[in-house]
TORDO-305878 format. One line per 5 residues: for each residue x, y, z of C-alpha. Coordinates in Angstrom, 1 decimal, decimal comma, always signed. Layout:
X Y Z ~ ...
end
This chain:
+36,8 -2,5 -1,5 ~ +37,5 -6,1 -0,4 ~ +37,9 -5,3 +3,3 ~ +34,5 -5,6 +5,1 ~ +35,3 -2,9 +7,8
+36,4 -0,4 +5,2 ~ +33,1 -0,7 +3,3 ~ +31,2 -0,4 +6,6 ~ +33,0 +2,8 +7,6 ~ +32,6 +4,3 +4,1
+28,9 +3,6 +4,1 ~ +28,6 +5,1 +7,6 ~ +30,3 +8,2 +6,5 ~ +27,9 +8,6 +3,5 ~ +24,9 +8,0 +5,9
+26,2 +10,9 +8,1 ~ +26,8 +13,2 +5,2 ~ +23,3 +12,5 +3,8 ~ +21,7 +13,5 +7,0 ~ +22,5 +17,2 +6,1
+19,9 +18,4 +3,6 ~ +22,3 +20,6 +1,8 ~ +24,5 +17,6 +0,9 ~ +21,8 +15,4 -0,6 ~ +21,5 +16,6 -4,1
+25,3 +16,8 -4,5 ~ +25,7 +13,2 -3,3 ~ +22,9 +12,0 -5,5 ~ +24,3 +13,8 -8,6 ~ +27,9 +13,1 -8,0
+29,7 +11,2 -10,8 ~ +26,5 +10,5 -12,7 ~ +25,0 +8,5 -9,7 ~ +28,1 +6,6 -8,5 ~ +27,1 +7,2 -4,9
+23,6 +5,8 -5,4 ~ +25,0 +2,8 -7,3 ~ +27,4 +2,0 -4,5 ~ +24,7 +2,2 -1,9 ~ +22,4 +0,1 -4,1
+25,0 -2,6 -4,4 ~ +25,8 -2,6 -0,7 ~ +22,1 -2,8 +0,2 ~ +21,5 -5,7 -2,1 ~ +24,5 -7,9 -1,7
+27,0 -6,9 +1,0 ~ +27,8 -9,8 +3,3 ~ +27,9 -7,6 +6,4 ~ +24,5 -6,9 +8,0 ~ +25,6 -3,6 +9,4
+26,8 -2,4 +6,0 ~ +23,5 -3,3 +4,3 ~ +21,5 -1,7 +7,1 ~ +23,5 +1,5 +7,0 ~ +23,5 +1,7 +3,2
+19,7 +1,5 +3,3 ~ +19,8 +4,1 +6,0 ~ +21,9 +6,4 +3,8 ~ +19,4 +6,0 +1,0 ~ +16,6 +6,9 +3,5
+18,6 +10,0 +4,5 ~ +19,1 +11,0 +0,8 ~ +15,5 +10,7 -0,1 ~ +13,6 +14,1 -0,1 ~ +11,4 +16,1 -2,4
+14,4 +17,5 -4,2 ~ +16,2 +14,2 -4,8 ~ +13,4 +11,6 -5,1 ~ +12,9 +11,7 -8,9 ~ +16,6 +11,5 -9,7
+17,0 +8,6 -7,2 ~ +13,9 +6,8 -8,5 ~ +15,2 +7,0 -12,0 ~ +18,5 +5,4 -11,1 ~ +18,5 +2,0 -12,7
+17,3 -0,8 -10,4 ~ +17,2 +1,3 -7,2 ~ +13,5 +1,0 -6,4 ~ +13,4 -2,7 -7,1 ~ +16,5 -3,3 -5,0
+14,9 -1,6 -2,0 ~ +11,7 -3,6 -2,7 ~ +13,5 -6,9 -2,8 ~ +15,5 -6,1 +0,4 ~ +12,3 -5,2 +2,2
+10,9 -8,7 +1,8 ~ +13,9 -11,0 +1,2 ~ +16,8 -9,7 +3,3 ~ +17,7 -12,1 +6,1 ~ +18,0 -9,3 +8,6
+14,9 -7,6 +10,0 ~ +16,6 -4,3 +10,5 ~ +17,7 -4,2 +6,9 ~ +14,2 -5,0 +5,8 ~ +12,8 -2,1 +7,8
+15,4 +0,4 +6,6 ~ +14,9 -0,6 +3,0 ~ +11,1 -0,3 +3,3 ~ +11,5 +3,1 +4,9 ~ +13,7 +4,3 +2,1
+11,3 +3,0 -0,5 ~ +8,2 +4,6 +1,1 ~ +10,1 +7,9 +1,7 ~ +10,9 +8,1 -2,0 ~ +7,3 +7,1 -2,8
+6,0 +10,1 -0,8 ~ +7,7 +12,5 -3,2 ~ +7,0 +10,7 -6,5 ~ +4,0 +11,8 -8,6 ~ +2,0 +10,3 -11,5
+3,5 +12,9 -13,8 ~ +7,1 +11,5 -13,3 ~ +8,6 +9,0 -15,6 ~ +9,4 +6,7 -12,7 ~ +5,8 +6,4 -11,6
+5,2 +2,9 -13,1 ~ +8,5 +1,7 -11,7 ~ +7,4 +2,9 -8,2 ~ +4,1 +1,0 -8,4 ~ +6,0 -2,2 -9,5
+8,4 -1,7 -6,5 ~ +5,5 -1,2 -4,0 ~ +3,8 -4,4 -5,4 ~ +7,1 -6,3 -4,9 ~ +7,4 -4,9 -1,3
+3,8 -5,5 -0,4 ~ +4,4 -8,9 +1,4 ~ +6,7 -7,1 +3,9 ~ +5,4 -7,8 +7,3 ~ +8,1 -6,2 +9,5
+7,3 -2,5 +8,8 ~ +3,9 -2,0 +10,5 ~ +1,9 -1,6 +7,3 ~ +3,8 +1,3 +5,8 ~ +3,8 -0,2 +2,3
+0,0 -0,7 +2,3 ~ -0,3 +2,8 +3,8 ~ +1,5 +4,1 +0,7 ~ -1,1 +2,5 -1,6 ~ -3,8 +4,2 +0,6
-2,0 +7,6 +0,3 ~ -1,5 +7,4 -3,4 ~ -5,1 +6,3 -4,2 ~ -6,4 +9,2 -2,2 ~ -5,3 +11,5 -5,0
-7,8 +11,7 -7,9 ~ -5,2 +12,0 -10,6 ~ -3,6 +8,7 -9,6 ~ -6,7 +6,5 -9,6 ~ -7,0 +5,5 -13,2
-3,3 +4,8 -13,6 ~ -3,3 +2,7 -10,4 ~ -6,4 +0,7 -11,2 ~ -5,0 -0,2 -14,6 ~ -1,5 -1,0 -13,4
-0,6 -4,8 -13,8 ~ -1,0 -6,8 -10,6 ~ -1,9 -3,8 -8,4 ~ -5,6 -4,8 -7,9 ~ -4,6 -8,4 -7,1
-2,0 -7,0 -4,6 ~ -4,6 -5,0 -2,8 ~ -6,9 -8,0 -2,7 ~ -4,1 -10,1 -1,2 ~ -3,4 -7,4 +1,5
-7,1 -7,4 +2,4 ~ -7,0 -11,1 +3,0 ~ -3,9 -10,9 +5,2 ~ -6,0 -10,9 +8,5 ~ -6,0 -14,7 +8,1
-2,3 -14,5 +9,1 ~ -2,5 -15,3 +12,8 ~ +1,2 -14,9 +13,3 ~ +1,2 -11,1 +12,9 ~ -2,4 -10,0 +13,6
-1,8 -6,3 +14,3 ~ +0,1 -5,8 +11,1 ~ -2,3 -7,9 +9,1 ~ -5,3 -5,9 +10,2 ~ -3,5 -2,6 +9,4
-2,7 -4,0 +5,9 ~ -6,3 -5,1 +5,4 ~ -7,6 -1,7 +6,5 ~ -5,2 +0,2 +4,2 ~ -5,9 -2,0 +1,2
-9,7 -1,8 +1,7 ~ -9,5 +2,0 +1,9 ~ -7,4 +2,0 -1,2 ~ -10,0 +0,0 -3,1 ~ -12,7 +2,4 -1,8
-10,6 +5,4 -3,1 ~ -10,3 +3,7 -6,5 ~ -14,0 +3,1 -6,6 ~ -14,6 +6,8 -6,2 ~ -13,7 +7,2 -9,9
-16,6 +6,0 -12,1 ~ -14,0 +5,1 -14,8 ~ -12,8 +2,3 -12,5 ~ -16,1 +0,7 -11,6 ~ -16,2 -2,0 -14,2
-12,4 -2,6 -14,0 ~ -12,3 -3,3 -10,3 ~ -15,4 -5,5 -10,3 ~ -13,5 -8,7 -10,5 ~ -13,5 -11,9 -8,4
-10,3 -11,0 -6,4 ~ -11,6 -7,6 -5,4 ~ -15,1 -8,9 -4,6 ~ -13,6 -11,6 -2,4 ~ -11,5 -9,1 -0,6
-14,5 -6,8 +0,0 ~ -16,7 -9,6 +1,3 ~ -13,9 -10,6 +3,7 ~ -13,4 -7,0 +4,9 ~ -17,1 -6,3 +5,4
-17,3 -9,5 +7,5 ~ -14,7 -8,5 +10,1 ~ -16,0 -8,4 +13,6 ~ -15,1 -6,3 +16,6 ~ -13,8 -2,7 +17,0
-10,6 -3,6 +15,2 ~ -12,5 -4,0 +11,9 ~ -14,8 -1,0 +12,0 ~ -12,9 +1,1 +9,5 ~ -12,3 -1,8 +7,2
-16,0 -2,9 +7,3 ~ -17,2 +0,6 +6,5 ~ -14,7 +1,0 +3,7 ~ -15,7 -2,3 +2,2 ~ -19,4 -1,4 +2,2
-18,5 +2,0 +0,7 ~ -16,5 +0,4 -2,1 ~ -19,3 -2,0 -2,9 ~ -21,8 +0,8 -3,0 ~ -19,7 +2,8 -5,4
-19,1 -0,2 -7,6 ~ -22,9 -0,9 -7,7 ~ -23,5 +2,5 -9,2 ~ -22,4 +0,8 -12,4 ~ -25,6 -1,2 -13,2
-23,7 -3,7 -15,2 ~ -21,8 -4,7 -12,1 ~ -24,9 -5,6 -10,0 ~ -25,7 -9,1 -11,3 ~ -22,1 -10,3 -10,8
-22,0 -8,7 -7,3 ~ -25,4 -10,1 -6,3 ~ -24,3 -13,7 -7,3 ~ -20,9 -13,5 -5,8 ~ -20,5 -16,1 -2,9
-21,2 -14,5 +0,5 ~ -21,9 -11,0 -0,9 ~ -25,6 -10,8 -0,1 ~ -25,2 -12,4 +3,3 ~ -22,4 -10,1 +4,3
-24,4 -7,0 +3,2 ~ -27,5 -8,3 +5,0 ~ -25,4 -8,6 +8,2 ~ -24,2 -5,1 +7,7 ~ -27,8 -3,9 +7,2
-28,8 -5,6 +10,5 ~ -25,9 -4,0 +12,3 ~ -26,8 -0,6 +11,0 ~ -30,5 -1,0 +11,9 ~ -29,5 -2,0 +15,5
-27,3 +1,0 +15,8 ~ -30,1 +3,2 +14,6 ~ -32,6 +1,6 +17,0 ~ -30,2 +2,2 +19,8 ~ -29,7 +5,8 +18,9
-26,1 +5,3 +17,9 ~ -25,0 +7,9 +15,3 ~ -24,1 +6,7 +11,8 ~ -20,6 +5,3 +12,0 ~ -19,3 +7,6 +14,8
-15,8 +6,2 +14,0 ~ -15,6 +6,9 +10,2 ~ -18,4 +9,4 +9,7 ~ -19,8 +7,3 +6,9 ~ -23,6 +7,2 +6,4
-25,6 +4,0 +6,5 ~ -25,2 +2,5 +3,1 ~ -25,8 -1,3 +3,5 ~ -29,6 -1,3 +3,2 ~ -29,9 +0,6 -0,1
-26,9 -1,4 -1,4 ~ -28,7 -4,7 -0,5 ~ -31,9 -3,6 -2,2 ~ -30,1 -2,6 -5,4 ~ -28,4 -6,0 -5,7
-31,5 -8,0 -4,9 ~ -33,4 -6,2 -7,7 ~ -30,5 -7,1 -10,1 ~ -30,8 -10,9 -9,4
end
């Protein structure tokens, strides 16, 4: 339809229809995906901000456990949402697109054929800084599941993306969002490190730089990130072959020594081991294992 108002009204009607759960599968399946294709095109290229925003909202309303796999398998949909989340000129459209993508992601599992496409889309959407860390939170949620960890650690560009998110606290323009991304990404790395099959794979310069940075954060804002970084290092050091590289990595020993001192001071002052995260004191044994490896 060439008329801007007509497209806007049509998309608004679809958004309202998609709000009702009983309508969602019918809309998603109609005409071999014609509704999804129309909403995808409107989200990506309509000249009207309201139409793009409402089409992304309609896709958010359509996303649920029953429809997610069918929607995610629709050609180009996940990448369209990912691109809109970082590249659309309108902040509201970016937020709606990110919400639609992460809502679909919640229902997609590693056993589905669209799993790799989802990971690609989340990587594309990772620079989004207008959605309060919900993309990085999705990495954290997905790495929490044991069955996902090997696939995610081996997925192209995923480890580099987590490392970049960890380093985002250097972005002084959006400090709150940056710290949340850093925390989520560091926790994701720690989850991946819980799988021994990943220990060698994730011991690379990008991840080590991210963990050194995370473990060096100061103040209460960085408590969870600091503990997660030390935990990830401790897990990675269980692989003896990783220890020499870790011990020689710039800043690694200094950062762990500072964490050891911090933990010792807490113990001397009678402060329970990480009352915030419940994590035991790991820095001293980690430091000793790396010193021996030098």
